[in-house]
N, C-alpha and C positions, 0 to 999 in steps of 0.2 A: 286201465281205469275201472274202478269199481262203481257200479251204479247204485244209487240209493233205492230204498224200497219203493218209493213213489215212482221213480224212473223205471224200475223193473215192472211195476204194475202197469204203467203207461205203455211200455213196449209190448207187454203181453196183450193188453187191451187192443192195441193197434193190430197186432197179429190176428186176433180173433175176428175183428171187424173186417180186415182185408180178406181173410179166408172166406168168410161168409159172403161178402160181396162178389168175390171171384166165383164162388159156387153158384150164386144167383145168375151171374152173367153167362156162365157156361150152360146152365140149365135153360136159359132163354134161347141161346144159340141152338142148342140141341132140339128143343121143342119147336121153334120156329122153322128150322131146317126140315125137321120131320113133317111138319104141317105142309110145307111147300112140296116135299116129296110126295105126300099123299094127294095133294091137289094135282100134281103132275100125273099121277096114276089115274085119278078120276077123269082128267081131261083125255088122256090116251085111251082109256077104256071106253069112254063115251064116243070119242071120234071113230073108234073101230066099229061102232054100231051104225055110224052114218053111211048113207048111200053114196053121196058124192063127197068123198073125203076132204078135198081141198076147200070147197066152198063151205061145207058144213063146219070144218075145223075153224075157219076164219070167223064165221058168225057165232059159233059156240064160245070161243075165247072172248070175242068182242062183247057179247051179251053177258057172259059171266063177269067180265071185268066191270061193266057198268053196274051190275047188281051188287057185287062185293064192295065196290067203291062207295056206293050209296050207303050200304050197311056199315062199313068199317073205315071209310075215308081212304087216305093214301095207302099205297103198298100193293095194290092189285091192278096195276095197269096191264094193258094188253101185252107189253113186252115182258113184264114180270111173270105173267101166266105162261107165256111162251117159254120163258126160262125154266119155269116149274116143269113143264112138259119135257123139255130137253134134259133137265136134271134127272127126272125119273127114267127117261130112256137110256141115258148114259150109265146110270147106276144099275139098270137092268143088265146092260152089257158087262159091267163089272162083276155082278153076281154070277153071270154065266161064265165069265173068265175064272172066277174063284170056284167054279163047279158046284154051286149050291143047288140042291135039289128043290123041286117045287114044294115039298113038304116043309121045308125050312121057312121060317118067317123072314122076309127080306128086312123088315124093320128091326127084328131081333139081331140080324147079322150085321147091320150097319151101325157104326158108332159115330154119329155126326159130331165131329170135334170142332168144326169151323162154322162160321156164320154162313148163311145162304149166299151172301155177297162174295165171300171168298170162293165158294164152290163155283159160282157162275164165272168168276174170273179164271179159275183153273180149267173150266170147260170151254174157254174162249176159242179154242182151235176147232176146226171142222173134223179133224181125224179123231174118231172116238177112242181109239187105242192110245193115242198120245194124251188125250184129256184124262183118261182113266189112269194112266201112268203118272201124270202130273198130280192127280188127286192122291194117289197112293204115296208118292214120294214127298209131296209138299205139305201134307197135313200137319206133320210135326213141326216143320219149319215155320208155317204160318202161326201155329199155336204158340210157339216160342216168341215170335215177333209181337204177337198181340200181348203176351205177358210182359215183354220188355217195354212196349209202348205204355201199358197201364202203369208199370212201375215208374217209368220216366215221368208220367203225368202226376203220379202221387207225390213225387219229390220235387215237382216244379222245375224239372230239368237239372236238378242238382243231385248227383249220385253221392250217397253218403259214404 
């Protein structure tokens, strides 16, 4: 079947718009995840300065959560900030596993392909090495699933 010029134009326009939107979504995932990683680092570094780690850590996260929630609204609960801390700690283990030196930028080495929610799901187990392996192995799988879900939503459940 040969498409008319208008249909070809329409198809190309859709392609351009879809690529642009997907690029924006990917950028948002990367920057949000990077921000949560940096928040986790900030929390860990500040906790390590504290005298009584357990009590100081609890109050630090609780107070930070209150202030960030006042400023930004949703998204900075105590559990989210704890996840940020855990995310940073587990990725530090990953970097050690990959034998990165201190002179290398951790942020430069990490290519956040997933949303923070996906990373927290992958880190759900207590064994750090299993979580790290899950992140390494499942990053592409989740990326493909997200793309498939977006494509499915774009066509209203009808595959062309």
